[in-house]
C-alpha positions as CSV (number, residue, x, y, z in Angstrom):
1,M,80.2,96.1,101.4
2,E,82.4,92.9,101.3
3,I,86.1,93.6,101.9
4,T,88.5,90.9,100.9
5,F,92.4,90.8,100.6
6,E,94.2,89.1,97.6
7,K,98.0,88.5,97.4
8,A,99.4,91.2,95.1
9,T,101.5,89.9,92.2
10,L,103.5,91.7,89.5
11,N,100.3,91.5,87.4
12,D,98.8,94.1,89.7
13,L,101.7,96.5,89.3
14,V,99.7,98.8,86.8
15,A,96.7,99.1,89.3
16,I,99.0,99.7,92.2
17,K,101.0,102.4,90.3
18,E,97.9,104.2,89.5
19,I,96.8,104.3,93.0
20,Y,100.2,105.3,94.3
21,D,100.8,108.0,91.7
22,Y,97.7,109.6,92.9
23,Y,99.1,110.0,96.4
24,I,102.5,111.4,94.8
25,T,100.9,114.0,92.7
26,E,97.9,115.0,94.7
27,T,98.8,114.5,98.4
28,T,101.6,114.6,101.0
29,A,100.7,111.1,102.2
30,T,104.0,110.1,100.5
31,F,107.2,112.0,100.2
32,H,107.8,110.9,96.6
33,T,107.5,114.1,94.5
34,Q,107.5,112.5,91.0
35,P,105.8,109.4,89.9
36,V,108.0,106.3,90.5
37,S,109.0,103.9,87.7
38,F,107.7,100.4,87.7
39,E,111.2,99.2,88.8
40,E,111.1,101.6,91.9
41,L,107.6,100.4,92.7
42,R,108.7,96.8,92.5
43,E,111.5,97.6,95.0
44,M,109.0,99.4,97.4
45,V,106.2,96.9,97.4
46,P,107.2,93.5,98.5
47,F,105.8,91.2,95.9
48,Y,106.4,87.5,96.6
49,N,108.0,88.0,99.9
50,K,106.9,85.5,102.5
51,K,107.9,87.5,105.5
52,Y,106.6,90.9,104.2
53,P,103.4,90.3,102.0
54,S,101.5,92.7,99.9
55,F,97.8,92.7,99.1
56,L,95.2,94.1,96.8
57,I,92.3,95.4,98.8
58,K,88.9,94.4,97.2
59,A,85.6,96.0,97.9
60,D,82.8,94.0,96.3
61,D,85.3,92.6,93.9
62,K,86.5,95.9,92.8
63,T,90.1,97.1,93.5
64,A,89.8,99.7,96.3
65,G,93.6,99.9,97.2
66,F,96.6,98.0,98.2
67,C,98.5,97.4,101.5
68,F,101.6,95.7,102.6
69,L,104.0,95.0,105.4
70,A,107.6,96.2,105.0
71,P,110.8,96.1,107.0
72,F,111.1,98.9,109.5
73,K,114.9,99.0,109.0
74,K,117.1,96.7,107.1
75,R,119.1,95.5,110.0
76,Q,118.6,92.1,111.7
77,A,117.8,93.5,115.2
78,Y,114.7,95.1,113.7
79,N,113.3,91.7,112.3
80,R,110.7,91.7,115.1
81,S,109.1,94.9,113.8
82,A,107.2,95.7,110.6
83,E,105.8,98.8,109.0
84,A,102.3,98.9,107.8
85,A,101.3,100.8,104.6
86,V,97.7,101.3,103.3
87,Y,96.8,103.2,100.1
88,L,93.1,103.5,99.1
89,K,91.6,104.8,95.9
90,P,90.1,108.2,96.9
91,E,86.6,107.1,96.2
92,F,87.0,104.3,98.8
93,C,88.2,106.4,101.7
94,G,85.9,107.1,104.7
95,Q,84.0,103.8,104.4
96,G,85.7,101.8,107.0
97,I,87.9,100.0,104.6
98,G,91.1,101.4,106.1
99,Y,90.1,100.2,109.6
100,K,89.6,96.7,108.3
101,T,92.8,96.9,106.4
102,V,94.9,97.9,109.3
103,N,93.3,95.2,111.4
104,F,94.0,92.6,108.6
105,L,97.7,93.7,108.4
106,E,97.8,93.4,112.3
107,E,96.7,89.9,112.2
108,T,99.0,89.0,109.2
109,A,101.8,90.5,111.3
110,K,101.1,88.4,114.3
111,R,101.0,85.2,112.1
112,K,104.3,86.3,110.6
113,G,105.8,86.5,114.1
114,F,106.2,90.2,114.4
115,N,106.1,91.9,117.9
116,V,105.7,95.4,116.9
117,L,103.7,97.1,114.0
118,L,104.5,100.7,113.0
119,G,102.7,103.3,110.9
120,T,104.8,106.2,109.6
121,I,102.5,109.1,108.7
122,T,102.9,112.7,107.4
123,G,102.1,115.0,110.3
124,T,99.3,116.7,108.5
125,H,97.5,113.5,107.3
126,E,94.9,113.7,109.9
127,R,92.8,110.7,108.4
128,S,95.6,108.4,108.7
129,I,96.5,109.5,112.3
130,R,92.9,108.9,113.3
131,L,92.8,105.6,111.5
132,F,95.9,104.3,113.3
133,T,94.7,105.6,116.7
134,K,91.3,104.1,116.3
135,C,93.2,100.7,115.7
136,G,94.8,101.0,119.0
137,F,98.3,102.5,117.8
138,E,100.1,105.0,120.1
139,K,102.2,107.9,119.0
140,C,105.8,107.1,119.5
141,A,107.8,109.6,117.5
142,H,107.5,113.1,115.9
143,F,110.2,114.4,113.5
144,K,109.6,118.0,112.8
145,Q,110.0,119.6,109.3
146,V,111.9,116.5,107.8
147,G,110.3,116.7,104.4
148,Q,109.1,119.3,101.9
149,K,106.5,118.9,99.3
150,F,104.3,121.3,97.5
151,D,106.3,124.2,99.1
152,E,105.2,122.9,102.6
153,L,107.5,121.8,105.4
154,L,106.2,118.5,106.7
155,D,106.5,116.6,109.9
156,V,106.5,112.8,110.1
157,V,104.9,111.0,113.1
158,V,105.2,107.3,113.9
159,Y,102.4,105.2,115.6
160,Q,103.2,101.8,117.0
161,K,101.3,98.9,118.4
162,I,102.9,96.1,120.6
163,L,101.4,93.0,119.2
164,K,102.6,90.5,121.9
């Protein structure tokens, strides 16, 4: 299977929203509890941002998901760090696409001059934890019971990789 990455544009908003809405309504991978509006999604996914790019993930020319780099915090001292986000359509999970995507985001982050890449993950989302660990990230934080979704108290864990 050939995996490619295309810069995401506003023309991809409907496809991205469909993928993200699945994670909102069916999983605890995101702490949104209701589908987001197109406006909210435009604020969340950095379209047309040179420092923090977003991409469609293609598997044999089919949209398999989306990914992006985002600011870790919106203060200047954090400009050396970025957060990696990966969302795959369920039918594309477990095929090595996530691994290739995290590595692609890491290389992109290096080219953009970032020193640290972070992955913020729901504590019960074992697949994402395994993915980031396999990509060489180390657990650096664990926030207990900071979220609640589907009547479940949820932890958040943060994994990081020093790039330089």
